[in-house]
N, C-alpha and C positions, 0 to 999 in steps of 0.2 A: 037275290040271294035266297037260297032254299032254307027250309026250316032246320035241316040237320046241320047245316053250315052255321046258322045263326046260334043254335044250341051249343055247338062246339066252342064258338067264340065266347059266348057267355060263361061257359065252364071254364075256359082258360083265363078269363077276367076275373072269376071268382078265386081261382087258385093263386093268381098273381097278387090279388088283394089280401088274401090270407097270409101268403109269405111275406109280403111287406109290412103288414100290420102286426106281425109276431116278432119283429126284430127289437122293438122296445122292451117288451117283457122278457124276452130271451136274454137280452144283454143285462137286464137288471137282476134276474133270479139265477143266472149261471154263475157259480163262484169260480171264476176264472178271470184273469187280468184281460183288460179290454183288447190289447193287441193280439192276444191268443184267440180270442173269440173272432175278431176280424179275420185273422190268418185262416182259421178253419172255415169260416163262412165262405171266404174267397176260394179255397180249395174245392169245397162242395160245389160252388157255383161253376168253377171250371169244369169239374167232371161231368156236372149235368149238362152244361152247354156243349161240351165235346160229344157226349153221346146223343144229344139232340140233333147236332149237325150230322153225325154219322147216320142216324136214323133217317133224317130227311134227305140224305145225299148231298149236303152242302159242301162244296169243295173249299178247303182251308188253305190251299197252297197259294203262296205269294209268287206270282209269275215275273213281274217286272222287277228289274234290279233297282230302280228308283224306289220303289214301293218297299223292298226289302230293308234299304237303308232307313226309310222312315219308320218302319215296323220296329227295326232294332233301336232306333233313337227313342221310341215311345217306351220302351222297356226300362229306361234309365229313370 
């Protein structure tokens, strides 16, 4: 592994750690009901993951019909 790749992985690990460690204080100090906070955090995560997949060129299409049924079943 080269030095640049190692540095990028460390940076991503630090960003992930900061994002995960701030969930407690954010939940405590934001004056909103808990379900609303969870809802907005989920929407924000969905948007960020979508743009990450678009940026990386990850295909999100479900090709197999059996997999489509499983995917729809997981939405409930």
